[in-house]
Rosetta silent file (secondary structure, phi, psi, omega in degrees, C-alpha in Angstrom):
SEQUENCE: XXXXXXXXXXXXXXXXXXXXXXXXXXXXXXXXXXXXXXXXXXXXXXXXXXXXXXXXXXXXXXXXXXXXXXXXXXXXXXXXXXXXXXXXXXXXXXXXXXXXXXXXXXXXXXXXXXXXXXXXXXXXXXXXXXXXXXXXXXXXXXXXXXXXXXXXXXXXXXXXXXXXXXXXXXXXXXXXXXXXXXXXXXXXXXXXXXXXXXXXXXXXXXXXXXXXXXXXXXXXXXXXXXXXXXXXXXXXXXXXXXXXXXXXXXXXXXXXXXXXXXXXXXXXXXXXXXXXXXXXXXXXXXXXXXXXXXXXXXXXXXXXXXXXXXXXXXXXXXXXXXXXXXXXXXXXXXXXXXXXXXXXXXXXXXXXXXX
SCORE:     score description
SCORE:     0.000 S_00000001
   1 L     0.000  130.957  179.551  212.809   98.470   -8.171 S_00000001
   2 L   -75.936  144.192  179.464  213.131   99.948  -11.631 S_00000001
   3 L   -79.960  129.496  179.480  216.565  100.200  -13.145 S_00000001
   4 L   -72.329  135.405  179.309  217.723  103.773  -13.654 S_00000001
   5 L  -116.300  150.410  177.799  218.572  104.627  -17.235 S_00000001
   6 L   -71.337  130.534 -178.085  220.709  107.430  -18.590 S_00000001
   7 L   -55.947  133.301 -178.076  218.450  110.146  -20.089 S_00000001
   8 L   -67.137  -23.091 -178.404  218.338  109.824  -23.889 S_00000001
   9 L   -82.766  -10.727 -177.083  218.490  113.596  -24.270 S_00000001
  10 L   -74.118  119.589 -173.993  221.761  113.855  -22.374 S_00000001
  11 L   -75.287  -16.199 -175.471  224.506  114.486  -25.003 S_00000001
  12 L   -94.745  126.296  175.298  227.366  113.278  -22.812 S_00000001
  13 L   -63.305  130.883  178.867  228.112  109.571  -22.706 S_00000001
  14 H   -57.460  -26.707  177.840  228.168  108.453  -19.032 S_00000001
  15 H   -66.154  -31.537  176.702  231.448  106.715  -19.774 S_00000001
  16 H   -65.485  -35.279  175.561  232.966  110.102  -20.543 S_00000001
  17 H   -63.836  -35.977  175.503  231.966  111.174  -17.055 S_00000001
  18 H   -64.934  -39.248  177.276  233.871  108.158  -15.765 S_00000001
  19 H   -62.626  -44.877  178.895  236.880  109.272  -17.792 S_00000001
  20 H   -64.712  -38.011  176.693  236.653  112.769  -16.336 S_00000001
  21 H   -64.622  -35.589  177.523  236.266  111.289  -12.871 S_00000001
  22 H   -66.166  -40.236  176.477  239.363  109.181  -13.455 S_00000001
  23 H   -62.492  -42.861  178.040  241.311  112.295  -14.445 S_00000001
  24 H   -63.403  -38.946  177.492  240.069  114.018  -11.290 S_00000001
  25 H   -63.800  -40.674  177.847  241.108  111.040   -9.187 S_00000001
  26 H   -65.655  -31.019  178.727  244.569  111.113  -10.740 S_00000001
  27 H   -72.594  -37.562 -178.826  244.791  114.829   -9.942 S_00000001
  28 H   -83.774  -41.811 -176.913  243.796  114.347   -6.305 S_00000001
  29 L  -130.137   70.184  179.790  245.399  110.960   -5.629 S_00000001
  30 L   -68.715  147.580  177.153  248.083  110.271   -8.241 S_00000001
  31 L   -73.867  131.581 -178.164  249.866  106.938   -8.132 S_00000001
  32 L  -130.402  152.780  172.533  253.403  107.330   -6.833 S_00000001
  33 H    56.853 -125.300 -179.673  256.361  105.042   -6.286 S_00000001
  34 H   -62.714  -37.413  178.106  255.345  101.409   -5.912 S_00000001
  35 H   -60.617  -38.202  177.785  251.701  102.299   -6.553 S_00000001
  36 H   -65.896  -39.445  178.127  252.662  103.800   -9.906 S_00000001
  37 H   -64.332  -41.230  178.906  254.557  100.630  -10.837 S_00000001
  38 H   -65.423  -44.671  179.793  251.567   98.475   -9.898 S_00000001
  39 H   -63.061  -40.179  179.550  249.139  100.687  -11.851 S_00000001
  40 H   -65.169  -43.872  178.336  251.425  100.669  -14.902 S_00000001
  41 H   -65.237  -38.143  179.516  251.754   96.885  -14.842 S_00000001
  42 H   -67.436  -40.153  179.449  248.014   96.437  -14.377 S_00000001
  43 H   -66.687  -38.513  176.991  247.180   98.760  -17.281 S_00000001
  44 H   -62.485  -44.439  179.672  249.630   96.928  -19.550 S_00000001
  45 H   -65.493  -38.990 -179.022  248.083   93.580  -18.635 S_00000001
  46 H   -65.375  -42.725  178.801  244.536   94.920  -19.120 S_00000001
  47 H   -66.113  -40.336  178.268  245.259   96.252  -22.611 S_00000001
  48 H   -61.912  -42.443  178.526  246.970   92.991  -23.585 S_00000001
  49 H   -65.781  -36.392  177.670  243.945   91.028  -22.377 S_00000001
  50 H   -60.251  -47.105 -179.573  241.642   93.376  -24.284 S_00000001
  51 H   -71.438  -26.607  172.047  243.413   92.688  -27.579 S_00000001
  52 H   -62.367  -43.657  178.139  243.424   88.983  -26.761 S_00000001
  53 H   -66.741  -36.861  174.944  239.627   89.157  -26.542 S_00000001
  54 H   -57.544  -46.723  179.969  239.519   91.106  -29.823 S_00000001
  55 H   -64.396  -38.315 -179.831  241.433   88.303  -31.504 S_00000001
  56 H   -71.149  -26.058 -177.818  239.229   85.625  -29.979 S_00000001
  57 H   -83.935  -34.954 -175.277  236.066   87.422  -31.106 S_00000001
  58 L   -73.600  120.669  178.108  237.011   88.139  -34.733 S_00000001
  59 L   -71.279  128.420  177.655  236.069   85.253  -36.977 S_00000001
  60 H   -61.067  -36.801  178.702  238.913   84.240  -39.280 S_00000001
  61 H   -63.768  -41.383  178.323  236.330   83.383  -41.928 S_00000001
  62 H   -64.657  -39.412 -179.564  234.827   86.885  -41.664 S_00000001
  63 H   -64.498  -42.931  179.591  238.269   88.446  -41.937 S_00000001
  64 H   -67.756  -38.246  177.787  239.114   86.445  -45.060 S_00000001
  65 H   -66.869  -34.330  179.674  235.716   87.212  -46.578 S_00000001
  66 H   -66.654  -25.174  178.773  236.234   90.867  -45.795 S_00000001
  67 H   -62.969  -23.541  179.134  239.405   90.914  -47.846 S_00000001
  68 H   -65.781  -25.090  179.541  237.239   90.572  -50.945 S_00000001
  69 H   -93.840   52.688 -169.469  235.974   94.089  -50.269 S_00000001
  70 H   -66.641  -31.655 -179.639  239.508   95.422  -50.654 S_00000001
  71 H   -62.817  -40.818  179.771  238.521   98.786  -52.181 S_00000001
  72 H   -65.737  -43.473 -177.398  236.552   99.724  -49.078 S_00000001
  73 H   -67.713  -38.318  176.778  239.348   98.691  -46.717 S_00000001
  74 H   -64.423  -38.174  178.335  241.983  100.569  -48.685 S_00000001
  75 H   -62.863  -44.913  179.187  239.749  103.641  -48.596 S_00000001
  76 H   -64.467  -43.948  179.523  239.387  103.424  -44.796 S_00000001
  77 H   -63.453  -38.260  178.915  243.122  102.844  -44.317 S_00000001
  78 H   -65.830  -39.867  176.905  243.906  105.809  -46.583 S_00000001
  79 H   -63.871  -41.439 -173.789  241.571  108.044  -44.563 S_00000001
  80 H   -73.645  -43.596 -170.253  243.070  106.844  -41.275 S_00000001
  81 H  -112.540    1.171  176.922  246.774  106.850  -42.080 S_00000001
  82 H  -122.390  -59.267 -175.882  247.099  109.297  -44.996 S_00000001
  83 H   -66.770  -46.882  178.911  244.362  111.945  -44.975 S_00000001
  84 H   -56.849  -52.371  179.426  244.249  112.321  -41.194 S_00000001
  85 H   -60.992  -35.268  177.896  248.044  112.804  -40.840 S_00000001
  86 H   -63.460  -40.189  176.625  248.079  115.298  -43.726 S_00000001
  87 H   -67.012  -35.638  176.180  245.435  117.357  -41.951 S_00000001
  88 H   -64.095  -40.218  177.264  247.472  117.085  -38.762 S_00000001
  89 H   -67.199  -35.456  178.920  250.544  118.410  -40.542 S_00000001
  90 H   -65.393  -25.600 -179.902  248.468  121.242  -42.010 S_00000001
  91 H   -77.658   -2.673 -179.792  247.533  122.280  -38.465 S_00000001
  92 H   -61.401  -26.904  179.213  251.184  123.008  -37.690 S_00000001
  93 H   -65.325  -14.181  178.935  250.548  126.602  -38.741 S_00000001
  94 H   -82.188   -7.482 -179.891  248.393  127.018  -35.612 S_00000001
  95 E   -98.694  135.413    3.824  251.459  126.628  -33.388 S_00000001
  96 L  -101.291    6.161 -174.351  252.335  128.502  -31.189 S_00000001
  97 L   -68.957  -45.995 -174.623  249.657  131.211  -31.500 S_00000001
  98 L   -95.881  -38.269 -178.854  246.594  128.915  -31.309 S_00000001
  99 E  -127.518  144.099  172.873  248.064  125.728  -29.839 S_00000001
 100 L   -73.337  166.977 -179.387  251.038  125.120  -27.603 S_00000001
 101 H   -61.279  -42.248 -178.484  253.769  122.819  -28.823 S_00000001
 102 H   -66.991  -40.188  178.819  252.662  120.006  -26.501 S_00000001
 103 H   -68.227  -38.111  176.778  249.002  120.270  -27.527 S_00000001
 104 H   -65.815  -38.826  177.018  249.923  120.295  -31.202 S_00000001
 105 H   -59.806  -43.188  176.922  252.111  117.218  -30.658 S_00000001
 106 H   -64.983  -37.743  177.625  249.140  115.476  -29.069 S_00000001
 107 H   -64.473  -43.575  178.782  246.903  116.592  -31.934 S_00000001
 108 H   -65.184  -38.992  176.399  249.336  115.244  -34.503 S_00000001
 109 H   -62.705  -38.551  176.927  249.597  111.966  -32.583 S_00000001
 110 H   -54.492  -41.333 -177.513  245.801  111.784  -32.596 S_00000001
 111 L   -72.136   -8.196 -175.988  245.809  111.794  -36.398 S_00000001
 112 L  -100.120  -15.691 -173.453  248.200  108.809  -36.454 S_00000001
 113 L   -79.477  161.754 -177.481  246.343  106.261  -34.312 S_00000001
 114 L   -69.817  174.529  176.641  244.103  103.526  -35.785 S_00000001
 115 L   -79.493  168.968  177.682  240.358  103.601  -36.180 S_00000001
 116 L   -81.239  166.263  176.291  237.911  102.255  -33.619 S_00000001
 117 L  -111.558  -62.508 -171.835  236.317   98.823  -33.748 S_00000001
 118 H   -65.111  -48.580 -177.090  233.322   98.667  -31.436 S_00000001
 119 H   -68.295  -33.462  176.548  231.871  102.149  -31.970 S_00000001
 120 H   -62.379  -41.939  178.761  232.340  101.893  -35.754 S_00000001
 121 H   -65.939  -45.054 -176.877  230.354   98.654  -35.743 S_00000001
 122 H   -62.372  -46.453 -178.103  227.665  100.052  -33.444 S_00000001
 123 H   -70.608  -36.404  177.199  227.091  103.227  -35.464 S_00000001
 124 H   -63.983  -41.048  177.280  227.206  101.378  -38.787 S_00000001
 125 H   -65.233  -42.462  179.838  224.590   98.937  -37.529 S_00000001
 126 H   -61.651  -37.075 -176.932  222.404  101.761  -36.206 S_00000001
 127 L   -88.167    6.050 -178.745  222.557  103.541  -39.584 S_00000001
 128 L    60.790   48.808  177.684  221.771  100.318  -41.521 S_00000001
 129 L  -102.072 -166.615 -178.168  225.189  100.181  -43.151 S_00000001
 130 L   -83.791   91.558 -175.604  227.545   97.366  -44.120 S_00000001
 131 H   -65.562  -46.852  177.762  228.280   95.887  -40.675 S_00000001
 132 H   -56.480  -38.115  178.151  230.632   93.061  -41.825 S_00000001
 133 H   -66.079  -38.024  178.351  232.700   95.643  -43.701 S_00000001
 134 H   -66.121  -38.197  177.822  232.857   97.833  -40.585 S_00000001
 135 H   -61.253  -50.538 -177.917  234.021   94.868  -38.497 S_00000001
 136 H   -68.154  -40.175 -178.520  236.815   94.019  -40.913 S_00000001
 137 H   -63.258  -44.700  178.359  237.778   97.650  -41.560 S_00000001
 138 H   -65.220  -40.116 -179.978  238.135   98.427  -37.860 S_00000001
 139 H   -67.979  -44.703  178.539  240.071   95.233  -37.190 S_00000001
 140 H   -61.737  -40.983 -179.993  242.414   95.729  -40.147 S_00000001
 141 H   -61.989  -42.223  179.484  243.017   99.335  -39.097 S_00000001
 142 H   -64.352  -41.834 -179.241  243.950   98.264  -35.558 S_00000001
 143 H   -67.287  -44.932  179.366  246.339   95.586  -36.801 S_00000001
 144 H   -64.942  -37.921 -177.870  248.025   97.861  -39.339 S_00000001
 145 H   -65.909  -25.225  179.202  248.228  100.651  -36.764 S_00000001
 146 H   -57.670  -35.830  179.390  250.223   98.509  -34.342 S_00000001
 147 H   -99.301  -41.714 -172.072  253.185   98.866  -36.684 S_00000001
 148 H   -73.256  -37.076 -179.426  252.299  101.905  -38.807 S_00000001
 149 H   -61.212  -48.407  176.270  251.421  104.321  -35.985 S_00000001
 150 H   -61.524  -36.659  179.411  254.843  104.078  -34.270 S_00000001
 151 H   -67.159  -41.846  176.726  256.595  104.400  -37.640 S_00000001
 152 H   -65.348  -38.444  177.812  254.549  107.485  -38.530 S_00000001
 153 H   -63.113  -40.047  178.752  255.215  108.898  -35.065 S_00000001
 154 H   -65.009  -36.295 -177.486  258.949  108.388  -35.560 S_00000001
 155 H   -77.079  -44.715 -172.123  258.799  110.122  -38.950 S_00000001
 156 H   -92.540  -30.662 -179.109  256.483  113.032  -38.141 S_00000001
 157 L   -95.210  -27.399  178.395  257.126  113.621  -34.448 S_00000001
 158 H    61.473 -133.930 -177.188  260.836  112.836  -34.340 S_00000001
 159 H   -69.378  -19.858  178.931  262.412  113.415  -30.957 S_00000001
 160 H   -73.505  -11.886  179.571  259.173  114.914  -29.586 S_00000001
 161 H   -81.735   17.199  175.173  257.631  111.469  -29.803 S_00000001
 162 L    86.053   19.648  178.446  259.415  110.403  -26.647 S_00000001
 163 L    77.876   56.617 -179.065  262.492  108.922  -28.231 S_00000001
 164 L   -58.406  141.088  178.945  261.037  106.330  -30.611 S_00000001
 165 L  -150.956  172.650  175.812  263.169  103.247  -31.009 S_00000001
 166 H   -61.710  -34.003  178.506  262.984   99.646  -32.136 S_00000001
 167 H   -62.909  -40.356  179.020  262.474   98.727  -28.486 S_00000001
 168 H   -66.940  -38.610  176.191  259.347  100.890  -28.285 S_00000001
 169 H   -63.270  -43.209  179.350  257.980   99.300  -31.470 S_00000001
 170 H   -62.802  -38.657  179.237  258.720   95.855  -30.059 S_00000001
 171 H   -64.540  -40.905  178.304  256.956   96.761  -26.813 S_00000001
 172 H   -65.576  -42.316  178.924  253.841   97.872  -28.701 S_00000001
 173 H   -62.161  -43.476 -179.684  253.853   94.705  -30.813 S_00000001
 174 H   -66.426  -33.856 -176.182  254.200   92.520  -27.717 S_00000001
 175 H   -81.437  -30.065 -173.630  251.430   94.388  -25.913 S_00000001
 176 H  -114.313  -52.629 -172.985  248.898   94.547  -28.771 S_00000001
 177 H   -73.685  -45.250 -177.654  249.695   92.278  -31.722 S_00000001
 178 H   -60.451  -46.748  175.784  250.912   89.176  -29.901 S_00000001
 179 H   -61.579  -36.348  178.733  247.787   88.931  -27.676 S_00000001
 180 H   -62.713  -46.063  179.152  245.577   89.472  -30.731 S_00000001
 181 H   -64.121  -39.434  177.270  247.280   86.634  -32.607 S_00000001
 182 H   -61.078  -40.524  176.818  247.043   84.425  -29.515 S_00000001
 183 H   -63.631  -38.164  176.252  243.314   85.101  -29.370 S_00000001
 184 H   -63.540  -41.819 -178.803  242.974   84.136  -33.025 S_00000001
 185 H   -66.926  -32.747 -177.977  244.849   80.876  -32.437 S_00000001
 186 H   -95.461    1.252 -175.832  242.677   79.978  -29.442 S_00000001
 187 H   -59.743  -31.894 -178.751  239.429   81.168  -30.986 S_00000001
 188 H   -57.246  -32.085 -175.813  238.465   77.615  -31.963 S_00000001
 189 H  -101.372  -29.287 -174.408  238.105   76.716  -28.294 S_00000001
 190 H  -116.665   -4.696 -175.998  237.065   79.974  -26.626 S_00000001
 191 H   -59.812  -43.394 -178.632  235.409   81.939  -29.444 S_00000001
 192 H   -64.377  -38.924  178.980  231.894   80.692  -28.669 S_00000001
 193 H   -64.389  -42.529  179.681  232.296   81.556  -24.984 S_00000001
 194 H   -64.582  -39.649 -179.392  233.491   85.087  -25.827 S_00000001
 195 H   -64.458  -38.309 -179.651  230.594   85.581  -28.231 S_00000001
 196 H   -72.764  -20.315 -176.633  228.067   84.554  -25.583 S_00000001
 197 L  -121.016   61.633 -178.620  229.591   86.944  -23.035 S_00000001
 198 H   -64.940  -27.852 -179.936  229.944   90.171  -25.002 S_00000001
 199 H   -62.831  -30.630  178.538  229.452   92.217  -21.848 S_00000001
 200 H   -62.193  -44.713  178.728  232.770   90.893  -20.569 S_00000001
 201 H   -61.485  -40.754  178.914  234.554   92.387  -23.573 S_00000001
 202 H   -64.605  -41.400  178.988  232.807   95.703  -23.011 S_00000001
 203 H   -65.675  -42.070  178.821  233.775   95.795  -19.339 S_00000001
 204 H   -66.151  -40.328  178.701  237.395   94.922  -20.097 S_00000001
 205 H   -57.265  -56.313 -175.260  237.467   97.505  -22.895 S_00000001
 206 H   -71.532  -38.828  179.532  236.232  100.369  -20.754 S_00000001
 207 H   -64.769  -39.511 -179.771  237.990   99.278  -17.589 S_00000001
 208 H   -66.719  -37.665  178.323  241.370   98.988  -19.306 S_00000001
 209 H   -66.064  -42.539  177.736  241.030  102.465  -20.804 S_00000001
 210 H   -60.479  -39.955 -179.501  240.160  103.943  -17.414 S_00000001
 211 H   -66.768  -41.083  178.634  243.207  102.260  -15.906 S_00000001
 212 H   -66.912  -39.919  177.918  245.521  103.570  -18.637 S_00000001
 213 H   -61.641  -44.729  179.886  244.066  107.086  -18.273 S_00000001
 214 H   -62.342  -42.799 -179.566  244.640  107.021  -14.521 S_00000001
 215 H   -64.217  -45.263 -177.532  248.220  105.806  -14.958 S_00000001
 216 H   -66.043  -45.234 -177.413  249.074  108.391  -17.626 S_00000001
 217 H   -74.287  -27.698  173.187  247.531  111.348  -15.818 S_00000001
 218 H   -63.345  -44.522  178.962  249.037  110.288  -12.501 S_00000001
 219 H   -63.414  -37.729  177.212  252.456  110.358  -14.082 S_00000001
 220 H   -65.255  -38.281  177.794  251.707  113.781  -15.521 S_00000001
 221 H   -65.769  -42.343  179.972  250.683  115.094  -12.104 S_00000001
 222 H   -63.500  -37.099  179.751  253.834  113.743  -10.492 S_00000001
 223 H   -79.396  -11.437  176.781  255.934  115.408  -13.220 S_00000001
 224 L    67.921   44.624 -176.253  254.034  118.693  -12.741 S_00000001
 225 L  -102.199   -4.090 -175.030  253.227  119.350  -16.399 S_00000001
 226 H   -74.394  -16.028  178.140  249.579  120.421  -16.088 S_00000001
 227 H   -69.426   -8.953 -178.333  250.453  124.045  -15.401 S_00000001
 228 H   -80.721  -11.379 -175.123  251.345  124.282  -19.101 S_00000001
 229 L  -110.581  129.298  177.846  247.686  124.101  -20.210 S_00000001
 230 L  -111.873  158.603  177.928  245.260  127.014  -19.847 S_00000001
 231 H   -56.755  -35.285  178.947  241.452  127.045  -20.419 S_00000001
 232 H   -63.976  -42.946  178.797  241.950  129.280  -23.453 S_00000001
 233 H   -64.670  -38.960  178.045  244.320  126.762  -25.022 S_00000001
 234 H   -64.778  -38.690  176.163  241.877  123.932  -24.309 S_00000001
 235 H   -62.860  -41.915  176.476  239.114  125.930  -25.974 S_00000001
 236 H   -62.855  -38.407  178.226  241.289  126.445  -29.025 S_00000001
 237 H   -63.561  -40.946  179.048  242.040  122.728  -29.134 S_00000001
 238 H   -62.833  -39.890  178.536  238.327  121.906  -29.083 S_00000001
 239 H   -64.030  -45.046  179.976  237.689  124.245  -32.022 S_00000001
 240 H   -61.775  -42.732 -178.616  240.511  122.691  -34.039 S_00000001
 241 H   -69.462  -33.945  176.690  239.269  119.179  -33.332 S_00000001
 242 H   -63.485  -41.633  177.480  235.690  120.107  -34.260 S_00000001
 243 H   -65.589  -42.656  179.380  236.918  121.349  -37.648 S_00000001
 244 H   -59.625  -45.923 -179.719  239.058  118.211  -38.085 S_00000001
 245 H   -64.941  -42.827 -179.841  236.109  115.917  -37.371 S_00000001
 246 H   -61.997  -41.425  179.316  233.768  117.866  -39.671 S_00000001
 247 H   -63.332  -44.520 -177.555  236.283  117.697  -42.533 S_00000001
 248 H   -69.582  -37.136  177.184  236.789  113.952  -42.141 S_00000001
 249 H   -63.681  -39.725  179.117  233.060  113.217  -41.902 S_00000001
 250 H   -69.886  -43.647 -179.058  232.471  115.167  -45.106 S_00000001
 251 H   -63.765  -42.990 -178.155  235.421  113.619  -46.958 S_00000001
 252 H   -68.655  -34.457 -178.235  234.489  110.044  -46.042 S_00000001
 253 H   -77.137  -54.856 -176.952  230.826  110.479  -47.013 S_00000001
 254 H   -76.402  -30.163  174.742  231.112  112.462  -50.246 S_00000001
 255 H   -65.519  -37.657  176.520  234.433  110.865  -51.165 S_00000001
 256 H   -62.398  -37.868  177.154  232.799  107.443  -50.890 S_00000001
 257 H   -67.867  -39.761  179.408  230.107  108.556  -53.318 S_00000001
 258 H   -64.614  -29.097  179.242  232.721  109.913  -55.729 S_00000001
 259 L   -84.783   -0.208  174.756  234.487  106.539  -55.625 S_00000001
 260 L    89.296   15.363  178.680  231.286  104.740  -56.593 S_00000001
 261 L   -80.079  148.809  176.132  230.406  103.074  -53.283 S_00000001
 262 L   -77.217  177.701 -175.416  226.784  102.357  -52.408 S_00000001
 263 H   -59.601  -48.219 -177.091  224.933  103.710  -49.409 S_00000001
 264 H   -62.150  -41.449  179.095  225.743  100.822  -47.041 S_00000001
 265 H   -68.595  -37.996  179.322  229.441  100.913  -47.900 S_00000001
 266 H   -64.122  -35.206  176.994  229.585  104.707  -47.568 S_00000001
 267 H   -64.138  -45.381  178.620  228.151  104.441  -44.066 S_00000001
 268 H   -62.831  -40.695  179.167  230.848  101.948  -43.077 S_00000001
 269 H   -64.545  -41.985 -178.116  233.529  104.155  -44.629 S_00000001
 270 H   -64.276  -45.560 -175.815  232.274  107.257  -42.846 S_00000001
 271 H   -78.986  -31.266  178.794  232.152  105.713  -39.386 S_00000001
 272 H   -84.947  -26.215 -175.369  235.332  103.634  -39.686 S_00000001
 273 H   -94.225   -6.135 -176.368  237.344  106.277  -41.538 S_00000001
 274 L  -112.846    1.940 -174.062  236.552  109.312  -39.393 S_00000001
 275 L  -117.593  160.231 -179.634  237.194  107.974  -35.881 S_00000001
 276 L  -128.004  146.771 -170.290  240.217  107.304  -33.688 S_00000001
 277 L   -96.427  126.620  171.225  240.672  104.606  -31.058 S_00000001
 278 H   -71.949  -40.037 -176.142  241.344  105.264  -27.377 S_00000001
 279 H   -60.100  -36.822  178.044  242.010  101.573  -26.754 S_00000001
 280 H   -86.877  -38.444 -174.528  244.890  101.553  -29.248 S_00000001
 281 H   -69.880  -38.132 -176.821  246.095  105.142  -28.833 S_00000001
 282 H   -63.067  -51.078  179.010  246.492  105.207  -25.050 S_00000001
 283 H   -64.639  -34.292  177.404  248.976  102.325  -24.669 S_00000001
 284 H   -64.613  -41.651  179.539  250.947  103.535  -27.681 S_00000001
 285 H   -64.394  -39.245 -179.613  251.166  107.038  -26.198 S_00000001
 286 H   -63.842  -31.490  178.545  252.342  105.680  -22.849 S_00000001
 287 H   -79.350  -43.050 -173.305  255.181  103.871  -24.628 S_00000001
 288 H   -78.605  -32.795 -172.566  256.116  106.664  -27.056 S_00000001
 289 H  -107.683  -17.258  177.815  255.771  109.695  -24.766 S_00000001
 290 H    61.755 -123.600 -175.661  256.565  108.344  -21.322 S_00000001
 291 H   -65.472  -21.513 -179.170  256.075  111.013  -18.639 S_00000001
 292 H   -94.404   14.136 -176.846  254.457  113.396  -21.145 S_00000001
 293 H   -64.869  -29.715 -176.821  251.771  110.868  -22.161 S_00000001
 294 H   -63.459  -44.533  176.517  249.054  112.718  -20.245 S_00000001
 295 H   -70.351  -32.312 -178.246  249.291  115.819  -22.449 S_00000001
 296 H   -68.090  -33.250 -177.610  249.779  113.662  -25.540 S_00000001
 297 H   -92.930   -7.701  179.231  246.512  111.774  -24.993 S_00000001
 298 H   -58.871  -48.126  176.104  244.445  114.811  -23.965 S_00000001
 299 H   -59.881  -35.951  179.343  243.556  115.715  -27.601 S_00000001
 300 H   -66.345  -41.634  178.624  242.685  112.054  -28.235 S_00000001
 301 H   -63.596  -44.082  179.310  240.361  111.917  -25.225 S_00000001
 302 H   -65.308  -42.078  179.433  238.562  115.110  -26.266 S_00000001
 303 H   -64.812  -36.896  179.853  238.274  113.951  -29.878 S_00000001
 304 H   -60.855  -46.113  177.799  236.934  110.590  -28.710 S_00000001
 305 H   -64.075  -42.608 -178.634  234.054  112.227  -26.831 S_00000001
 306 H   -63.154  -43.120 -177.544  233.341  114.574  -29.723 S_00000001
 307 H   -67.976  -34.085  177.967  233.250  111.805  -32.321 S_00000001
 308 H   -65.527  -44.792 -178.726  230.859  109.724  -30.197 S_00000001
 309 H   -64.970  -47.448 -176.429  228.411  112.581  -29.785 S_00000001
 310 H   -69.678  -44.338 -177.858  228.459  113.671  -33.421 S_00000001
 311 H   -68.365  -29.487  175.876  228.419  110.171  -34.918 S_00000001
 312 H   -63.543  -41.300  177.984  225.520  109.157  -32.669 S_00000001
 313 H   -66.094  -44.087 -179.552  223.445  111.990  -34.147 S_00000001
 314 H   -63.925  -43.873 -179.355  224.491  111.111  -37.705 S_00000001
 315 H   -62.604  -39.277  179.060  223.763  107.412  -37.225 S_00000001
 316 H   -64.604  -40.534  178.671  220.299  108.173  -35.857 S_00000001
 317 H   -69.599  -39.378  178.149  219.498  110.362  -38.859 S_00000001
 318 H   -62.365  -34.198 -178.944  220.869  107.786  -41.309 S_00000001
 319 H   -67.140  -21.260 -179.712  218.615  105.157  -39.716 S_00000001
 320 L   -92.565   -2.942  177.720  215.585  107.274  -40.632 S_00000001
 321 L   -67.453  144.121  175.419  216.549  107.535  -44.296 S_00000001
 322 L   -64.692  141.055  179.825  214.223  105.677  -46.695 S_00000001
 323 L   -73.281  128.165  178.339  215.664  102.371  -47.835 S_00000001
 324 L   -56.240  150.582 -176.468  216.649  102.505  -51.540 S_00000001
 325 H   -58.593  -35.714 -177.217  214.435  100.455  -53.844 S_00000001
 326 H   -72.125  -14.487  178.643  217.292   98.149  -54.794 S_00000001
 327 H   -98.159   -7.522  179.966  217.800   97.227  -51.113 S_00000001
 328 L   -82.356  138.501  179.330  214.138   96.483  -50.395 S_00000001
 329 L   -66.546  136.997  179.949  213.151   92.811  -50.502 S_00000001
 330 L   -90.100  133.614  179.055  210.995   91.966  -53.485 S_00000001
 331 L  -104.903  128.510  178.530  207.769   90.052  -52.809 S_00000001
 332 L   -67.416  145.827  178.663  206.447   87.765  -55.551 S_00000001
 333 L   -82.081  105.920 -175.796  202.934   88.500  -56.823 S_00000001
 334 L   -97.902    4.094 -178.804  200.923   85.457  -55.691 S_00000001
 335 L   -76.537  142.806  178.780  197.481   86.762  -56.719 S_00000001
 336 L   -78.031  138.775  177.498  195.635   84.849  -59.402 S_00000001
 337 L   -67.995  145.579  179.131  194.848   86.828  -62.584 S_00000001
 338 L   -82.765  113.984 -177.109  191.184   87.707  -63.182 S_00000001
 339 L   -67.671  -18.842 -178.552  190.115   85.845  -66.324 S_00000001
 340 L   -90.236   -7.559 -177.148  187.207   88.286  -66.867 S_00000001
 341 L   -72.351  141.127  178.355  189.369   91.396  -66.764 S_00000001
 342 L   -79.508  141.592  178.209  189.829   93.225  -70.029 S_00000001
 343 L   -64.615  138.684 -178.933  193.418   93.667  -71.202 S_00000001
 344 L   -79.604  125.798 -179.239  194.756   97.168  -70.607 S_00000001
 345 L   -92.983  120.952 -178.266  195.480   99.026  -73.842 S_00000001
 346 L   -63.603  144.867 -177.701  198.519  101.304  -73.531 S_00000001
 347 E   -79.518  155.762  174.471  197.857  104.967  -74.243 S_00000001
 348 L   -67.989  129.247 -177.598  199.306  106.926  -77.109 S_00000001
 349 L   -54.733  128.696  174.915  202.331  108.856  -75.785 S_00000001
 350 L    84.102   -4.372 -176.156  201.428  112.456  -74.888 S_00000001
 351 L  -117.353  -29.720 -175.248  197.690  112.054  -75.536 S_00000001
 352 L    77.008    2.576 -179.227  196.256  109.770  -72.854 S_00000001
 353 L   -99.451  131.260  179.410  194.141  108.180  -75.615 S_00000001
 354 E   -58.760  140.098 -178.673  194.419  104.421  -76.133 S_00000001
 355 L   -96.211    0.000    0.000  196.163  103.594  -79.322 S_00000001
């Protein structure tokens, strides 16, 4: 029996359909009472295990080598934690006519979360960019975001961020940073096993996100907050996010050229500096927003699907670009010279007549 494959022309990632199905399941059968406690504990454990695997997979040698490319990493961090939040603050003028307060809060939170790791690497590789730089840039962004995202949320969101406190920061650090460091410490013994079983990391990645989505949206259903969102408001949110993504894709690509980066580095900057992570954003939102996490992560979920679709198209087109001459391997001329050949006399400039 032949294995069924997802049609290549279909623009929607099948995983997004799973996300939508998870939202529908939470709407029909939300977790309540003890079930909600079990789902919350399971999602916390799954995310912690995910970051443990991230730490076990990232080579310490690669991370240290990546530090040498500090200009690229600073550029990605500036796009993620400076340019994105500034654009989010600029969108405040759209409230309340274009966006509700809750949707704008979620949009602003979206601009504060770290960059992705896996999709940045995949798209950079597809576009023939600097893959090691994308690995390090995504990893550095996730690590910095564990501390910087809650601090930015406390500064920019204030009390709307769910009552940020030192306890919430500590909870995020314990859930994300501590498992990552543990994975790094144990990488010597389990790193090879993790590398050989990359599918396990992918399953844990996607499964943990689905579990967090179900938990967050279940809590939102129980609290009865979904009546606050109308189709018109969702349409407006999609338009705003499309403009946000287009601006960041343009800034990272042309800004990289203005800063003197080569083609491979610009590709890594574009894909690592224009995307936002569901894996990092969802657990942070559940801690910072509590019962209102479902509305807070809705803009992030929509942006995540949009960035995958658009970046997949861009990466495919970049892969078809001709390779610059300086990146093509040079082949030595191994042919023997013809001793009977007459030496070529250079022509007089502008005449075509030998001089």
